[in-house]
PyMOL CGO cylinders between C-alpha atoms (Angstrom):
from pymol import cmd
from pymol.cgo import CYLINDER

trace = [
    CYLINDER, 0.03, -0.08, 0.10, 1.48, 3.59, -1.27, 0.3, 1, 1, 1, 1, 1, 1,
    CYLINDER, 1.48, 3.59, -1.27, 1.78, 6.42, 1.42, 0.3, 1, 1, 1, 1, 1, 1,
    CYLINDER, 1.78, 6.42, 1.42, -1.38, 9.04, 0.86, 0.3, 1, 1, 1, 1, 1, 1,
    CYLINDER, -1.38, 9.04, 0.86, -0.10, 12.24, -1.33, 0.3, 1, 1, 1, 1, 1, 1,
    CYLINDER, -0.10, 12.24, -1.33, -0.22, 15.41, 0.65, 0.3, 1, 1, 1, 1, 1, 1,
    CYLINDER, -0.22, 15.41, 0.65, -1.97, 18.23, -0.75, 0.3, 1, 1, 1, 1, 1, 1,
    CYLINDER, -1.97, 18.23, -0.75, 1.46, 20.04, -1.40, 0.3, 1, 1, 1, 1, 1, 1,
    CYLINDER, 1.46, 20.04, -1.40, 2.29, 17.11, -3.43, 0.3, 1, 1, 1, 1, 1, 1,
    CYLINDER, 2.29, 17.11, -3.43, -0.94, 16.96, -5.26, 0.3, 1, 1, 1, 1, 1, 1,
    CYLINDER, -0.94, 16.96, -5.26, -0.77, 20.77, -6.57, 0.3, 1, 1, 1, 1, 1, 1,
    CYLINDER, -0.77, 20.77, -6.57, 3.15, 19.99, -7.39, 0.3, 1, 1, 1, 1, 1, 1,
    CYLINDER, 3.15, 19.99, -7.39, 1.85, 17.53, -10.35, 0.3, 1, 1, 1, 1, 1, 1,
    CYLINDER, 1.85, 17.53, -10.35, 1.60, 19.26, -13.88, 0.3, 1, 1, 1, 1, 1, 1,
    CYLINDER, 1.60, 19.26, -13.88, -1.76, 18.92, -15.92, 0.3, 1, 1, 1, 1, 1, 1,
    CYLINDER, -1.76, 18.92, -15.92, -1.55, 16.14, -18.30, 0.3, 1, 1, 1, 1, 1, 1,
    CYLINDER, -1.55, 16.14, -18.30, -1.70, 17.23, -21.80, 0.3, 1, 1, 1, 1, 1, 1,
    CYLINDER, -1.70, 17.23, -21.80, -4.07, 15.06, -24.02, 0.3, 1, 1, 1, 1, 1, 1,
    CYLINDER, -4.07, 15.06, -24.02, -2.06, 13.55, -26.90, 0.3, 1, 1, 1, 1, 1, 1,
    CYLINDER, -2.06, 13.55, -26.90, -3.22, 14.61, -30.35, 0.3, 1, 1, 1, 1, 1, 1,
    CYLINDER, -3.22, 14.61, -30.35, -2.52, 13.48, -34.12, 0.3, 1, 1, 1, 1, 1, 1,
    CYLINDER, -2.52, 13.48, -34.12, -0.07, 15.76, -36.11, 0.3, 1, 1, 1, 1, 1, 1,
    CYLINDER, -0.07, 15.76, -36.11, -1.72, 18.21, -38.00, 0.3, 1, 1, 1, 1, 1, 1,
    CYLINDER, -1.72, 18.21, -38.00, -0.67, 16.91, -41.42, 0.3, 1, 1, 1, 1, 1, 1,
    CYLINDER, -0.67, 16.91, -41.42, -1.77, 13.32, -40.56, 0.3, 1, 1, 1, 1, 1, 1,
    CYLINDER, -1.77, 13.32, -40.56, -5.25, 14.78, -39.25, 0.3, 1, 1, 1, 1, 1, 1,
    CYLINDER, -5.25, 14.78, -39.25, -5.90, 16.84, -42.27, 0.3, 1, 1, 1, 1, 1, 1,
    CYLINDER, -5.90, 16.84, -42.27, -5.68, 13.69, -44.06, 0.3, 1, 1, 1, 1, 1, 1,
    CYLINDER, -5.68, 13.69, -44.06, -8.38, 11.25, -42.08, 0.3, 1, 1, 1, 1, 1, 1,
    CYLINDER, -8.38, 11.25, -42.08, -11.87, 11.63, -40.22, 0.3, 1, 1, 1, 1, 1, 1,
    CYLINDER, -11.87, 11.63, -40.22, -10.52, 10.16, -36.97, 0.3, 1, 1, 1, 1, 1, 1,
    CYLINDER, -10.52, 10.16, -36.97, -10.51, 11.57, -33.61, 0.3, 1, 1, 1, 1, 1, 1,
    CYLINDER, -10.51, 11.57, -33.61, -7.96, 14.32, -33.52, 0.3, 1, 1, 1, 1, 1, 1,
    CYLINDER, -7.96, 14.32, -33.52, -7.32, 13.38, -29.56, 0.3, 1, 1, 1, 1, 1, 1,
    CYLINDER, -7.32, 13.38, -29.56, -6.12, 10.16, -29.07, 0.3, 1, 1, 1, 1, 1, 1,
    CYLINDER, -6.12, 10.16, -29.07, -6.72, 9.69, -25.27, 0.3, 1, 1, 1, 1, 1, 1,
    CYLINDER, -6.72, 9.69, -25.27, -4.91, 8.90, -22.11, 0.3, 1, 1, 1, 1, 1, 1,
    CYLINDER, -4.91, 8.90, -22.11, -2.56, 6.12, -21.23, 0.3, 1, 1, 1, 1, 1, 1,
    CYLINDER, -2.56, 6.12, -21.23, -3.64, 4.55, -17.85, 0.3, 1, 1, 1, 1, 1, 1,
    CYLINDER, -3.64, 4.55, -17.85, -0.27, 5.97, -16.42, 0.3, 1, 1, 1, 1, 1, 1,
    CYLINDER, -0.27, 5.97, -16.42, -1.40, 9.71, -17.66, 0.3, 1, 1, 1, 1, 1, 1,
    CYLINDER, -1.40, 9.71, -17.66, -4.86, 8.98, -16.41, 0.3, 1, 1, 1, 1, 1, 1,
    CYLINDER, -4.86, 8.98, -16.41, -3.65, 8.04, -12.88, 0.3, 1, 1, 1, 1, 1, 1,
    CYLINDER, -3.65, 8.04, -12.88, -1.02, 10.62, -12.92, 0.3, 1, 1, 1, 1, 1, 1,
    CYLINDER, -1.02, 10.62, -12.92, -3.66, 12.83, -13.64, 0.3, 1, 1, 1, 1, 1, 1,
    CYLINDER, -3.66, 12.83, -13.64, -6.32, 11.83, -11.52, 0.3, 1, 1, 1, 1, 1, 1,
    CYLINDER, -6.32, 11.83, -11.52, -3.68, 12.28, -8.53, 0.3, 1, 1, 1, 1, 1, 1,
    CYLINDER, -3.68, 12.28, -8.53, -3.75, 15.84, -8.80, 0.3, 1, 1, 1, 1, 1, 1,
    CYLINDER, -3.75, 15.84, -8.80, -7.41, 16.09, -7.30, 0.3, 1, 1, 1, 1, 1, 1,
    CYLINDER, -7.41, 16.09, -7.30, -7.88, 17.36, -3.92, 0.3, 1, 1, 1, 1, 1, 1,
    CYLINDER, -7.88, 17.36, -3.92, -10.64, 15.45, -3.18, 0.3, 1, 1, 1, 1, 1, 1,
    CYLINDER, -10.64, 15.45, -3.18, -12.31, 18.98, -1.57, 0.3, 1, 1, 1, 1, 1, 1,
    CYLINDER, -12.31, 18.98, -1.57, -14.76, 18.46, 1.28, 0.3, 1, 1, 1, 1, 1, 1,
    CYLINDER, -14.76, 18.46, 1.28, -17.24, 20.60, -0.57, 0.3, 1, 1, 1, 1, 1, 1,
    CYLINDER, -17.24, 20.60, -0.57, -16.95, 19.08, -4.01, 0.3, 1, 1, 1, 1, 1, 1,
    CYLINDER, -16.95, 19.08, -4.01, -17.80, 22.22, -5.93, 0.3, 1, 1, 1, 1, 1, 1,
    CYLINDER, -17.80, 22.22, -5.93, -16.62, 20.48, -9.08, 0.3, 1, 1, 1, 1, 1, 1,
    CYLINDER, -16.62, 20.48, -9.08, -20.01, 18.41, -9.02, 0.3, 1, 1, 1, 1, 1, 1,
    CYLINDER, -20.01, 18.41, -9.02, -22.15, 21.57, -8.17, 0.3, 1, 1, 1, 1, 1, 1,
    CYLINDER, -22.15, 21.57, -8.17, -20.61, 22.79, -11.59, 0.3, 1, 1, 1, 1, 1, 1,
    CYLINDER, -20.61, 22.79, -11.59, -21.87, 19.25, -13.62, 0.3, 1, 1, 1, 1, 1, 1,
    CYLINDER, -21.87, 19.25, -13.62, -25.25, 19.51, -14.89, 0.3, 1, 1, 1, 1, 1, 1,
    CYLINDER, -25.25, 19.51, -14.89, -25.71, 15.40, -14.56, 0.3, 1, 1, 1, 1, 1, 1,
    CYLINDER, -25.71, 15.40, -14.56, -24.30, 15.88, -11.10, 0.3, 1, 1, 1, 1, 1, 1,
    CYLINDER, -24.30, 15.88, -11.10, -21.52, 12.80, -11.85, 0.3, 1, 1, 1, 1, 1, 1,
    CYLINDER, -21.52, 12.80, -11.85, -19.31, 12.16, -8.54, 0.3, 1, 1, 1, 1, 1, 1,
    CYLINDER, -19.31, 12.16, -8.54, -16.40, 13.64, -9.82, 0.3, 1, 1, 1, 1, 1, 1,
    CYLINDER, -16.40, 13.64, -9.82, -14.22, 13.35, -6.94, 0.3, 1, 1, 1, 1, 1, 1,
    CYLINDER, -14.22, 13.35, -6.94, -15.19, 9.79, -6.28, 0.3, 1, 1, 1, 1, 1, 1,
    CYLINDER, -15.19, 9.79, -6.28, -14.57, 8.20, -9.54, 0.3, 1, 1, 1, 1, 1, 1,
    CYLINDER, -14.57, 8.20, -9.54, -11.30, 10.07, -9.75, 0.3, 1, 1, 1, 1, 1, 1,
    CYLINDER, -11.30, 10.07, -9.75, -10.04, 8.79, -6.47, 0.3, 1, 1, 1, 1, 1, 1,
    CYLINDER, -10.04, 8.79, -6.47, -10.97, 5.15, -7.51, 0.3, 1, 1, 1, 1, 1, 1,
    CYLINDER, -10.97, 5.15, -7.51, -8.67, 5.68, -10.58, 0.3, 1, 1, 1, 1, 1, 1,
    CYLINDER, -8.67, 5.68, -10.58, -5.88, 7.53, -9.02, 0.3, 1, 1, 1, 1, 1, 1,
    CYLINDER, -5.88, 7.53, -9.02, -5.79, 4.53, -6.90, 0.3, 1, 1, 1, 1, 1, 1,
    CYLINDER, -5.79, 4.53, -6.90, -5.64, 2.22, -10.15, 0.3, 1, 1, 1, 1, 1, 1,
    CYLINDER, -5.64, 2.22, -10.15, -9.32, 0.81, -9.15, 0.3, 1, 1, 1, 1, 1, 1,
    CYLINDER, -9.32, 0.81, -9.15, -10.82, 1.08, -12.74, 0.3, 1, 1, 1, 1, 1, 1,
    CYLINDER, -10.82, 1.08, -12.74, -13.47, -1.07, -12.03, 0.3, 1, 1, 1, 1, 1, 1,
    CYLINDER, -13.47, -1.07, -12.03, -14.56, 1.03, -9.36, 0.3, 1, 1, 1, 1, 1, 1,
    CYLINDER, -14.56, 1.03, -9.36, -14.03, 4.44, -11.18, 0.3, 1, 1, 1, 1, 1, 1,
    CYLINDER, -14.03, 4.44, -11.18, -16.15, 2.84, -14.01, 0.3, 1, 1, 1, 1, 1, 1,
    CYLINDER, -16.15, 2.84, -14.01, -19.13, 1.85, -11.81, 0.3, 1, 1, 1, 1, 1, 1,
    CYLINDER, -19.13, 1.85, -11.81, -19.46, 5.19, -10.08, 0.3, 1, 1, 1, 1, 1, 1,
    CYLINDER, -19.46, 5.19, -10.08, -19.07, 6.88, -13.29, 0.3, 1, 1, 1, 1, 1, 1,
    CYLINDER, -19.07, 6.88, -13.29, -21.82, 4.74, -14.94, 0.3, 1, 1, 1, 1, 1, 1,
    CYLINDER, -21.82, 4.74, -14.94, -24.05, 4.98, -12.05, 0.3, 1, 1, 1, 1, 1, 1,
    CYLINDER, -24.05, 4.98, -12.05, -24.42, 8.77, -12.64, 0.3, 1, 1, 1, 1, 1, 1,
    CYLINDER, -24.42, 8.77, -12.64, -24.30, 9.19, -16.37, 0.3, 1, 1, 1, 1, 1, 1,
    CYLINDER, -24.30, 9.19, -16.37, -25.44, 7.06, -19.11, 0.3, 1, 1, 1, 1, 1, 1,
    CYLINDER, -25.44, 7.06, -19.11, -23.14, 8.36, -21.92, 0.3, 1, 1, 1, 1, 1, 1,
    CYLINDER, -23.14, 8.36, -21.92, -19.60, 9.08, -20.09, 0.3, 1, 1, 1, 1, 1, 1,
    CYLINDER, -19.60, 9.08, -20.09, -17.75, 8.47, -23.30, 0.3, 1, 1, 1, 1, 1, 1,
    CYLINDER, -17.75, 8.47, -23.30, -19.82, 11.31, -25.09, 0.3, 1, 1, 1, 1, 1, 1,
    CYLINDER, -19.82, 11.31, -25.09, -19.67, 13.39, -22.38, 0.3, 1, 1, 1, 1, 1, 1,
    CYLINDER, -19.67, 13.39, -22.38, -15.95, 13.10, -22.00, 0.3, 1, 1, 1, 1, 1, 1,
    CYLINDER, -15.95, 13.10, -22.00, -15.59, 14.35, -25.49, 0.3, 1, 1, 1, 1, 1, 1,
    CYLINDER, -15.59, 14.35, -25.49, -17.98, 17.20, -26.19, 0.3, 1, 1, 1, 1, 1, 1,
    CYLINDER, -17.98, 17.20, -26.19, -19.18, 18.26, -22.62, 0.3, 1, 1, 1, 1, 1, 1,
    CYLINDER, -19.18, 18.26, -22.62, -17.70, 22.00, -22.27, 0.3, 1, 1, 1, 1, 1, 1,
    CYLINDER, -17.70, 22.00, -22.27, -16.12, 21.08, -18.91, 0.3, 1, 1, 1, 1, 1, 1,
    CYLINDER, -16.12, 21.08, -18.91, -13.93, 23.90, -18.99, 0.3, 1, 1, 1, 1, 1, 1,
    CYLINDER, -13.93, 23.90, -18.99, -17.05, 26.08, -18.43, 0.3, 1, 1, 1, 1, 1, 1,
    CYLINDER, -17.05, 26.08, -18.43, -18.51, 23.68, -15.97, 0.3, 1, 1, 1, 1, 1, 1,
    CYLINDER, -18.51, 23.68, -15.97, -16.96, 21.30, -13.68, 0.3, 1, 1, 1, 1, 1, 1,
    CYLINDER, -16.96, 21.30, -13.68, -13.51, 22.35, -14.23, 0.3, 1, 1, 1, 1, 1, 1,
    CYLINDER, -13.51, 22.35, -14.23, -14.23, 25.97, -14.02, 0.3, 1, 1, 1, 1, 1, 1,
    CYLINDER, -14.23, 25.97, -14.02, -15.34, 25.02, -10.14, 0.3, 1, 1, 1, 1, 1, 1,
    CYLINDER, -15.34, 25.02, -10.14, -11.95, 23.15, -9.68, 0.3, 1, 1, 1, 1, 1, 1,
    CYLINDER, -11.95, 23.15, -9.68, -10.48, 24.37, -6.95, 0.3, 1, 1, 1, 1, 1, 1,
    CYLINDER, -10.48, 24.37, -6.95, -7.18, 23.20, -8.37, 0.3, 1, 1, 1, 1, 1, 1,
    CYLINDER, -7.18, 23.20, -8.37, -7.55, 26.03, -10.85, 0.3, 1, 1, 1, 1, 1, 1,
    CYLINDER, -7.55, 26.03, -10.85, -7.68, 28.87, -8.90, 0.3, 1, 1, 1, 1, 1, 1,
    CYLINDER, -7.68, 28.87, -8.90, -3.71, 28.99, -8.81, 0.3, 1, 1, 1, 1, 1, 1,
    CYLINDER, -3.71, 28.99, -8.81, -3.11, 26.61, -11.69, 0.3, 1, 1, 1, 1, 1, 1,
    CYLINDER, -3.11, 26.61, -11.69, -4.52, 24.47, -14.18, 0.3, 1, 1, 1, 1, 1, 1,
    CYLINDER, -4.52, 24.47, -14.18, -7.87, 22.36, -13.27, 0.3, 1, 1, 1, 1, 1, 1,
    CYLINDER, -7.87, 22.36, -13.27, -7.79, 18.62, -12.76, 0.3, 1, 1, 1, 1, 1, 1,
    CYLINDER, -7.79, 18.62, -12.76, -9.10, 17.35, -16.35, 0.3, 1, 1, 1, 1, 1, 1,
    CYLINDER, -9.10, 17.35, -16.35, -12.21, 16.11, -15.58, 0.3, 1, 1, 1, 1, 1, 1,
    CYLINDER, -12.21, 16.11, -15.58, -13.17, 15.28, -18.89, 0.3, 1, 1, 1, 1, 1, 1,
    CYLINDER, -13.17, 15.28, -18.89, -9.92, 13.39, -20.27, 0.3, 1, 1, 1, 1, 1, 1,
    CYLINDER, -9.92, 13.39, -20.27, -10.27, 11.59, -16.99, 0.3, 1, 1, 1, 1, 1, 1,
    CYLINDER, -10.27, 11.59, -16.99, -13.94, 10.73, -17.97, 0.3, 1, 1, 1, 1, 1, 1,
    CYLINDER, -13.94, 10.73, -17.97, -13.31, 9.73, -21.32, 0.3, 1, 1, 1, 1, 1, 1,
    CYLINDER, -13.31, 9.73, -21.32, -10.40, 7.52, -20.19, 0.3, 1, 1, 1, 1, 1, 1,
    CYLINDER, -10.40, 7.52, -20.19, -12.43, 5.65, -17.86, 0.3, 1, 1, 1, 1, 1, 1,
    CYLINDER, -12.43, 5.65, -17.86, -15.56, 5.15, -20.19, 0.3, 1, 1, 1, 1, 1, 1,
    CYLINDER, -15.56, 5.15, -20.19, -13.43, 3.98, -22.98, 0.3, 1, 1, 1, 1, 1, 1,
    CYLINDER, -13.43, 3.98, -22.98, -11.80, 1.76, -20.41, 0.3, 1, 1, 1, 1, 1, 1,
    CYLINDER, -11.80, 1.76, -20.41, -15.07, 0.38, -19.74, 0.3, 1, 1, 1, 1, 1, 1,
    CYLINDER, -15.07, 0.38, -19.74, -16.28, -0.14, -23.32, 0.3, 1, 1, 1, 1, 1, 1,
    CYLINDER, -16.28, -0.14, -23.32, -13.07, -2.33, -23.62, 0.3, 1, 1, 1, 1, 1, 1,
    CYLINDER, -13.07, -2.33, -23.62, -14.05, -4.29, -20.48, 0.3, 1, 1, 1, 1, 1, 1,
    CYLINDER, -14.05, -4.29, -20.48, -17.77, -4.34, -20.58, 0.3, 1, 1, 1, 1, 1, 1,
    CYLINDER, -17.77, -4.34, -20.58, -17.44, -8.15, -19.55, 0.3, 1, 1, 1, 1, 1, 1,
    CYLINDER, -17.44, -8.15, -19.55, -15.68, -7.43, -16.10, 0.3, 1, 1, 1, 1, 1, 1,
    CYLINDER, -15.68, -7.43, -16.10, -18.60, -4.44, -15.77, 0.3, 1, 1, 1, 1, 1, 1,
    CYLINDER, -18.60, -4.44, -15.77, -21.40, -6.75, -16.33, 0.3, 1, 1, 1, 1, 1, 1,
    CYLINDER, -21.40, -6.75, -16.33, -20.13, -9.53, -13.90, 0.3, 1, 1, 1, 1, 1, 1,
    CYLINDER, -20.13, -9.53, -13.90, -19.38, -6.86, -11.24, 0.3, 1, 1, 1, 1, 1, 1,
    CYLINDER, -19.38, -6.86, -11.24, -23.20, -5.62, -11.60, 0.3, 1, 1, 1, 1, 1, 1,
    CYLINDER, -23.20, -5.62, -11.60, -24.52, -9.26, -11.58, 0.3, 1, 1, 1, 1, 1, 1,
    CYLINDER, -24.52, -9.26, -11.58, -22.44, -10.05, -8.40, 0.3, 1, 1, 1, 1, 1, 1,
    CYLINDER, -22.44, -10.05, -8.40, -23.66, -6.59, -6.68, 0.3, 1, 1, 1, 1, 1, 1,
    CYLINDER, -23.66, -6.59, -6.68, -27.04, -7.36, -7.57, 0.3, 1, 1, 1, 1, 1, 1,
    CYLINDER, -27.04, -7.36, -7.57, -27.24, -10.85, -6.12, 0.3, 1, 1, 1, 1, 1, 1,
    CYLINDER, -27.24, -10.85, -6.12, -25.16, -9.66, -3.20, 0.3, 1, 1, 1, 1, 1, 1,
    CYLINDER, -25.16, -9.66, -3.20, -22.17, -11.85, -3.67, 0.3, 1, 1, 1, 1, 1, 1,
    CYLINDER, -22.17, -11.85, -3.67, -19.60, -9.07, -4.66, 0.3, 1, 1, 1, 1, 1, 1,
    CYLINDER, -19.60, -9.07, -4.66, -18.51, -5.50, -4.10, 0.3, 1, 1, 1, 1, 1, 1,
    CYLINDER, -18.51, -5.50, -4.10, -19.89, -2.55, -5.59, 0.3, 1, 1, 1, 1, 1, 1,
]
cmd.load_cgo(trace, "trace")
């Protein structure tokens, strides 16, 4: 088990930048410009979350996603739990992670952004949703186990 990070340590982590297709390459195709985060990048970005007591980022979200909870699970490397939390609140997290204007909603409320860059909530939502789509069999069995009382949820 790793030691919990202090607020000072979390504030020292630089915001992760989303990798993008090269301009020349993207001018010749119709695939997404943003390539998505790697697991390592997503965990690093999630570790920036301060887990604020007042959760004002959630107040900025029209869907009221449990932002600190899904990000905390991601920061701990528990992608299954992160996906379960996200899907509990939002039926379309992969869409919201791509098209929702986070910079004027949840990220605009992020306390981390007062003295620097806010946590990249949209990038993290997209990462977890994409992971969930490629691991749907794990989510299905976790939901079934929770419903039957034999597993955690």
